[in-house]
N, C-alpha and C positions, 0 to 999 in steps of 0.2 A: 750713797755707802754701801759697802760690800756687805754680801747677807751675814750674819753672824753664823757662826761653825761652831761654837761653844759646847755646843750639846753632842757633838760627835764625838766618839770615844776615841778615835786616830788623833784627836787634836786635844786629848785630855793630858793633863799632866801626870806622869807617874810617879808617884811617892816614893819608889825605891830607888829612882834617880834624882832625887830632889838637891843631892849634893855631889853631883857629876863633876862639876868643874875644880873639886877638893880632892877626886880620888888620885890615887898611883896608877902607874900603867897597867900593872897587876891587878889592881881594882877595878879596874874599868873593862880588862878582859874579863874578871870571872862575873863582874854584872852584865856584860851584854850575852854571856854566854849561857847565864842563869835564865834571863828574859827571852831568850831564844826557843828555852823550853815551851814556852805559849805557844809556838807556831803550830805543834803538833798537837797540841789539845785542841787548837782553832780547825786544825784539817780532820780530828775526829769529829767534832761537832758538826760538821759540814758534810760528811760521809755521806749520811741518806740523800740531801739534795745533789751532791753530785753526781750520786749513784743515778738518782730519778731522769736528771738532765743527758746523761750520757745515754740511758734507756732510747730516749725520747732522741736524742739525734742519730743515733745508730741507723733507722730505718733511712733516715732520711738522706744521710752521707752515702750509705750502700744504691739509694736511688739517682745519685749523681749530685745531690747539694752539697755546699760547700760550708765551713765552719770558718767565721770570719771573726776574726778577733778586732776590738774598739776600742781604745783607750789615749788617755793623754798621760805626758809626763813618764814616769817611772812604770805605770799600768800599761800604756801601750807599745814602753820599749819591751818589755817582757812580752805581750801578745805578738809583735814582732819578731823577735826570737824566737818563740816556739813556734810559730807559722814556717819560719828560715830553716827551722832543724828538720822538719817533717818531712821532706822530700828526699834528703839524702840518708836518712837514717832508714825511709820505708820504700822510697822508689816510688813515693807518691808524686800522681802528673800535677807539674805546677798550675797552681792556682787553685787547688782544692781546699788547701787551709791558708788563709789571707791575714795577714795582719796589717791594720790600719792603725796611724797615731796621728794626734792633732798635729801640724804643722808639716807633716809629710818626712821624707827620710831625714832632710836636714835635721830634725828634732830628736833623732836616732843620737845625735853628738851634741847637740846645742840646744840649751834650755829654751822653751818657747812656751812657757806657763801661762802669756796672755791667751794664745789661741784656745783655749781649752776651755774658755769664758763665753765659745759661741755655741748656741745650741743648734745653730743649722750648719756647723762647720764639717760635718760629714756629708752634707748634701750632694756634693759632686762626687765625693768617693763613692758614694753608694749607688749613685745614678749611673758613672761609669762601670759598675759591677753588674749591671742589668740584672738584677736581683730576682729570685725566682721565689715561688712559696717551698720548694724543699731546700732552702738554704736556712741558715742558721745565724744570728748575730749574737755574738757573746761581748758584751759590753761590761768594761773592767773601769772601777773606781774605787781606791781603798778608803774614800772616806763618801762615799756614796751620793754625793750632789755634784758632780763635776757637769755641768751643762753640756759639754759636747758628747759627752757618751749618753746622758739619759736625754738629750735631745736627736738622738740616732737612731731610737726605739719608734717612734711615732712617724720618723722618716722612713724607717723601714719597712713598716708596716702601710704607707701607701704607696709604697712601690710594690710590693708583693703581699697582701693582706694575709696569708697563709704561711709566710715565714714564721719560724720559729726564734724568739727572742729570749734572750738569758742575760740576769746582771750579776756579776761577780764582785761580792764587795766585800772589806774587812770591817766594817762598821753594820751593827743590826740597824736595819731601818725597814719600812712597810714597803710591800711591793708596788715600786711605781707605776704608772700607768703603762699599758702597750708591753708588758714584761711579762711573760708567758713562767719563766723560770727564776726565781731566785737563791741563789748562792751566798750565805755570809759564813766569813772567817772569823770570828770575834778574836783578832788578834791584840785586842787592848790597847791605851799608849804605850807610847814609844818612850825608850830611854831618852833619847834628844827628842822634845815635845814635838807632834808633828810631822816626823820626818820616815815619812810614809815607807821611804825606799829600805827601812829598816825591816822590823817584824813584820810589817803587813805586804810588804817584796818579797820576802822570803817565803810565806804563805803562799802568796799569789803565784808564785814560779812553781813551787809545788802543785797547786791546784792545777794549773797547766799543763805541768806534767802529765798529771792523773788522769786528764781529761782526755790529751791527746793519744798517751800512749794505751789507754783502755781501748780507745776508738781504733787506734789501729789492729790491737787484738783480736779485737770483739769481731772486725770484718776481714780477717784472714791473714793479714800482714806479718803476724809470727807464728812458728810452730816451737813448741815446746817454749823455751825463753831465749830461742835464739832469732836474730837478725836475718829471715830467710828471707826476705825480699831485698837483701844489699847485692847490689852492682856493683864488681871490683874495678873502680875508675883508677884506682893507684897502688903503691905496693902496699901500703897500710891493711887495705880493704881487699887487697888480693890474698895476704896473710889470714886475715878475717874471714875470709868466706872458704878457703882452703881448710882453717880448722872447722867450720862451719860442715862440712863437707865430710870432712873425715870424722867427726862426732856423728853424723846421721847415717855414714854408710860403712865405718868401720875401715874406709880404706887410708893408706899412707899416705903421707905428706905430699909425695911427689905424685903420686896416682890420681888424689885430690885436684890435685893444680893442672894436671892435664885434662882431668874431666871439665874442669871448670873453663878450661879452653873451648873445650868442644860444645860445651853450653853457650858459648857467647859471653862468657861472665856471668850465668844467672846462677847462683845458689839453687832456686827453687828447680828449675831446669835439669842442674846437674844431677840433685837428688833423685826427681823421677827418673831421670834417664839409667840410673843405676838400679834404685830399688826395683823399678817394673821392667827393667832389660829393653828399653825403646830407644829410637834416636832423639835426636835435641828436637827435631818436627816434633814427631809423636809426641814427645813431653810437654810441648808448648801446648799441642790440640788441646792435650789431655787437663793442664791446667786451666787453661780457656774454658774447658767442658766443665769444670769446676769453679767457677767464679775466682780462679787462682787461688784457691785453698788448699796448701801443701798436702794438709791430712786427708782432704777427699780424694784428691789425685791419688793418692798413696792408698787409697780403700778403707782408711780408717773409719 
């Protein structure tokens, strides 16, 4: 018999949607909108745990460790999504943030729920990553019971005993064995009972946004609120890069674009060239000497 999960908050029935099948289109829209307000409340409740986790993660990441998301179904897809968006947004080296999903890439488009029941299902993926003590595993499971995720924690510790393990869930639970950090987003029962792609999925996406963006900010990949690690590889990004350079240098658009070209497409190099009056090569050396941080290269 399958385990009884009736006690899990994300599996409970929502009394506010008990008559869901009788609602008009507008009533459905209004109910869903009202229920989604619980997402921000859940994020607020989890804020201390999120900050504590990120603070432990930062020095490990700076030291070269990786952030590895691991999940099944919606949770796994959200982890893969966040991991895939980090390189183009922050010019992050491939492999620094990794997304693993039960069933592999095929599961991104096709349901493969059966694979989430294997507690050893992540063994091959984790082994292939050659985990180190600097790495961080963030397991994601809305209902807090997914064997694929819970089983990954002892596996990770067996490969790298000093690695950091964290568990992100939308159901209040006790801290599982082999988990160093527990993050709970208490979203409560879904409008459609058990459909954790809804409030739980939205809260998880926001939490992952918070983790990865704060990590990139705290490790120097953002200046003011600008995407300064951007590399201009198409027209849209050249336009955005030129606007960032104009904002930070006061140059007109045409001169900003010329400076961007002279900087090899690097916004940071372009800004240092102009503000410090140096060549592209010298700007690159200056940035390297300050760990790639634009503020420090500018003497701030």
